N, C-alpha and C positions, 0 to 999 in steps of 0.2 A: 746610633740612631734607633736600632732595635730596642736597646735598653731604655731609652728615653720614651719611646712610644708605648712600651709595655708598662712602664711606671705610670704614665698618664692614663692608660687604659684601666689599670687597677684603681687609681684614685677616682676617676670619673665614675666607674661602676659603683664603687663603695659609697661615694657621696650622693649619687642619684638615688640609690636604694634607700639611704638614710632619709633624704628629703621626702621621697614618696611615702615612706612610712609615717613621717611626721604629718604630712598633709592628710593622709588617711585618718590619722588619730585626731587631728583638728576637726575634720568633717564629722567624725563619729561623735565628738562632743557637741557640735552644732546640731546634729540630728537628734541627739538625746534631749537637748534643751527645747528644740522646736516641737518634738513629739509630745511634750507636756501640754502644749496649747493647740496643736493641729497635727495629728498623727498622719493624716493623708498628705498634707503638704510636705511633711518631713520625709515620707516615703518617696514621693515624686521627685523631690529635690536631691535626696542623698541615697536613694535606694540602690543604685548600681555603681556608685562611685568607688566603693571599696574594692570591688572586683576589677575595675579599670586601673586603679593604682597598682594592684597586685600584678595585673597583666603587664603593665609597663615595666615594673621592677624585674619580673621574670624575663622579659624580652631583652633588656640591656644586660642582664646577668648571663644569659645563655646565648646571646648573639655572637657567634664566632665565624659567621659567613661574610667574608669580604665582598663588597659590592660597589659598583660605581655610585658615587655621591654627586648629585647635581649641585651646581653652584647656586648658593642662596645667601642672602644677607650680605655681610661685608666681605669684599674680596680681599683675601690675605695672600699677597704675592709669595711670601716665603713658603707657606704651606703648599701652594701650587707647585713651586719649584722643587720642594722636597719630594712630593709625590712623583714629579716628573723624573727626578734622579733615580728613584727606586725602580720605576717602570722601565726606564731606559737601560739601566744597568742589568735589570733582570733579563731583558731580551738579548743582552750581550753587546759588547762594543766590537765593531769590525776590526779584525786583526788582533784581538786581545782574548785571553782566556777568561772565561767567566769566573767571578770570585765566589768562593764558597761562603755560604751564609746569606747571600742576597735573596734567595727565595723566602727564607724565614723572615728577614727584615721587611721585604715587600708584603708578605702575608700579614705581619703584625701591623703594618701601616694601614692596610685595607681594613683590618678588623677595627682599628681605632677610628677610622673614618666612619665606619658603620655605627660604632658606639656614639660618636658625635651626633650622627643623625638621629639615633634613638634618644639622646639627651635633648635635642631640639624638639622632638615630638613630645617628650615628657614635659618640657618647659611650656610648650604651646597648650597642652592639656591643662596644666596647672593654671595658666593665665585664663583659660576658658572657664574653668571651675570658679576661679576668683570672681570673674565677671558675672557669672550666673548667680552666685550667692549674693554678690553686691547688689545686683539689680532686684533680687527678691527683697532684700532688706529695705531698699529705697521705696519699693512698692508698698511695703508694710512697715511704715515708719514707727508704728506702735511697738514693733518687735526689736527696734534698734538697741534698746536698753538690755534686752534679754540676750541678743546675739552679737552685740557690738564688740564686746571684749574678745571673744573667740575669733570673730571675723578679722579683727585687727591683728591678732597673732598669726592667723592664716595668711594675711596679706604680707606680713613680714617674711614668713617662710618662702612665699612665692618670689619676693624680691631677692632674697639672699640666694636662692637656687639659680635664678637668672644670672646673678653676678658671679656665682661659682662657675657656671658653664662658660661664661665669657672669660673668666680668669684662666681656665684650662686652655682655651683657644689662644689666648695671649702667650701662655707658656710654650705652647707648641709652635707659635709663630716667632719665637725668640731664638735665633740660631746661635750655637756656640762657635768658637773659633775653628774647630775642625770641620764642622758642617759648612761654614762659609768658604773654607778653603776648597772643599770638595765641589761646591757649586761654582766657585770661581774657575777651577780647573776644567770642569765639564763644559762650561760656557764657551771655552775656546775650541771645542770640537764642532765642526760643521754638522756632523751627524746628530749631535745633541740639539743644536739649534733647529734643525729641520724637524726633529722629533717633537720638540716643544710647540712648534708652530701648528702641529697637527693634533696634539694630545693634551695640551694644557687646558685648564679651566677657562682661561681667558680666550683661547682659540675657540672653545665651544660657545662662548658668549658672543664673540665677534668673528666675522668671517675675514680673517687676516689675509692680506694679499701674499702672493708667493714671494715678492721682493721686500717683505716687511723687514725693517731693520737695516736695509741697504741704502746707499745714496740714491739709487733709482726710485726707491719708495717715497722719497721726499720731494720728488719733482713736482713743481707747481705750487709748493708751499712757500710762504714768506720766510726769508732768512732772519736771523737775529739782528743783523746789521740793518736790514730794511725796516724792521719793527722799531729799532732804536731811532732811526732817522725820522720815521713818521711821528714818534712821540716828541722828538726835539722840535719838529716843525710846529706842533700844537702848543708846546711850551713857549716858543718864541713869539707866537701870535698873542700870548697873554701879556706881553710887555715885560719891563724890568723885574717885576715881582712874580713873574710866572713860575720860575724855578723854585723859589722859596715856598710859594703857595702849594705847588705840587708835592714837595717833600713833606710839608706839614700835613696835607691831606693823606698822603701815603702812610705816615707814621700813625695818624689817628685811626685810619682804616685797619692797619696791621694790629694795633692794640685791641680794637674791638673784635677783630677776627680771632686773635689769640684767646680772648675771653670766651667767645662762643665755642671755640674748640675745646677749651677746658671743661665747660659745662656739658657739652655733648659727650666728651670722653667719659665723664663721671656717670652719665646716664646710658652708656653703651651705644654710642653713636654708630650708625651704619650696620649694626649687628642684629637689629631687631629686638634689642633689649631695652629700648627707651621706655621707661616706666617711672613717672614721677612718684616717688613714695610719699605717703602722708605721715611719715615719721622720720626721725633723724637716724640714718643708717649707721651701723657700726661696721666699717670697712674691714676690721680685723676678723670678723666672724667667718669670712670666706677664705681666710688664709690657713695654711697648714700649721701644725704646732711649731715646727722648726722655724717657719718664716715669721712667727710672732715673737720670737725670742730677740732680746736686745742685750748686747754685751757692753760692759762699761769698766772703766778704771778711774780711781780717784786717789787723792792724797791730802793729808793734813799734817801740820807740824805743831807740836806743843813745846813751849819754852821750858828751859830747864829750871829747876829749883834746887834746894839743898839736898833733896832726896833722890831726884831723878835727873838724868841728863836730857838734852834736847832730843826729842823723839819724833820721827816722821811715820805716820800710818800710811802704808801703801796697800790699797784695796782693789779687789776685783769683784765684779758683780755680774749677775745674769738675771734679767727681768723678763716677765711674760706680759705682753700687752693685752690687757682686757679690752681696751678700746683705743682710739687715737689719742685720748688724753689721760688714760689711766694705766699704770704699770705696777705690778707687784713682783717682788723678787727676793733673792738671797745673795749673800756675798761673804767674803772672808778678807782678812787684812793681816799684814805683818808689820810689827812695830820695830823700826830700825833706829837704834840709838846712835847719836853722833858724838857724844862726849859733852864736856862742860866748857864750852867756849872755843874760840878759834885756836887758842894755844894748847888745847887738850882734846884734839879730835881722836876719837876711838870708836870704831864701829862695833856694835854689839846687838844681840837679839834681845829686845826689851819686852817681847810679848807677841801675842796673836789675838785675833778677834773673829767672831762669827756674827753675821749681820742679817737682818731682814728689813725690808723697806716697802713702802707704798708711795706712789707719786701720782698726784691728781692735778690735772691742769686747771688753773683758775681763770686766767685771761691772758691772751697773747703769749709771751714767752715765760710767764710766771706760773709756778706750780706749788701746791702745798705738799710738803714731804714729811714723812714720819717713819719711825722704825724702832725695833727693839734689838739690842745688841748685847752680846756677852764678850767681855774682854779679859784676857789673861795679861796682867800688867806686871809680872815678875820676870826679871831677866832669867833666861834659860840657855842651856848649852845642848840639850837633847830634847827630843819631842816626848820622851817618857815623863819629863817633869811636868808637862802641861796637862797630864791626865788627872791631876788632883783638882777636883771641882771647887774645893774650898778657896782656891786662889783666884777664881774667876769673879769678876764684878759685872753688875748689870747696868745698862744705860737705856733710858727711854728718851728718844729724840723726837722733837717736833720742830718744824721750821719751814722755810721757804727757799725755793731754788729758782734760778733764772738761767735760761738757755741763751747764750751769747752767740750772735751770728759772726763767724769768722770766715774770711774768704778762703783760707786754706782748706783743702779737701780733707786733710787728716784731722783737723781740729774744728770742723764746722759745727759740731754738736758739743761745744764746750759748755759745761754747766757749773755755775757758781752756787754753792749751798751754804746756808747759815742755819745752825741748829741751836736749840736750847736743850740741855740734858736735864730732865726733870729729876733724875735720881742722883745727880752729882753731889748734892748736899748731904746725902746719906753715907757717902764713901769716907773711909778712913785710911789714908789721909784724903782730904777733899780733892776731887778731880776738877778739871776745867769745865765750868758750866756752859760756856759759849764755845761752839765749835764751828770753824769755817773750813770748808772743803772745796777743792776744785776737781771736777770730774770730766770725763770724756766718754761719750757713748758712740758705739760703732756697730 
């Protein structure tokens, strides 16, 4: 837990400083443009913003003092429980020896909570500045052409920072197996249950009764059977078609509710991040480098002829997602020979390949795909043989791919690819111009 919170602390601090620097740079450009037509207005609107951005960056970088954080925005139960675990274990379990390392873990947790609060303050300041600049442009419509482009870029930075902070909170609110086991074990202790009733964020928001969670605390409330009986009476009053009408209405309501939940989640529902962007967001921009990588495997088979046996290309690739619909990457392949027919099966190394590719989504499950490849198409027995570049041939591939929906979790991202090799006609002997591959992304 200490390692997880320390890593998030580092990421949050680095990303916040980076976004604050970008926002200050955007505002400096806007100030420079506005100063050309109205220096007084430029000084009034932007005069002190650079210092404020710098102060916020220094605060989150140097803030190492853990402090109590008030509950605000979306309530995240796991974060509340995680903080409760550390506080409870820090004070010691009755009859148990205190574990070494708990003070450091609790300290790191408190520092991260303080950094989260600093990030929320930075986010609120960015939203405030965006609103102030936007209001000024609306009041001076004649300046929209001069300031509009830079303001749109500033608006995007503000949106992506809000999404970045929200993503870090979601990462912190995603327990791993070991943390879930720790919470499950501690919840069995009456001492821990009593501690959470007094010290959790939820307890601070609501005045929970002393018998909360016990059968006595449910006295006077309707039971599940009573509610079910009441609903059945109302359905029966509707006649023979009452049950069918109820199910139809429930399904329709559930479908609409799911749609609303998806939209709200994309906009940061419940966390104070709801901000309808006036551009198409790139959700990959707020992800780390490693989380934007996509791994894949593919294969293709070439029929035999008088010179070559039947060969299967087995390839591996790694791609970097530029956006939800665009990926660039590199790969490598191994050419496995099967022999000349079912009566003459003989495994052999028929070559290797180096690949590059770009994949751009067109519509639905279809994408335009292309790439440049180098292939070593001479049988070899040792890797020293493939060092001779004169034996390598080039391929320039253009084509289309389709992602097929498969119910299996393993093959749900099956991709069918059809290519045309533009350089196949230059090869001696001539290589196959049309290439069909089946790939899997994971």
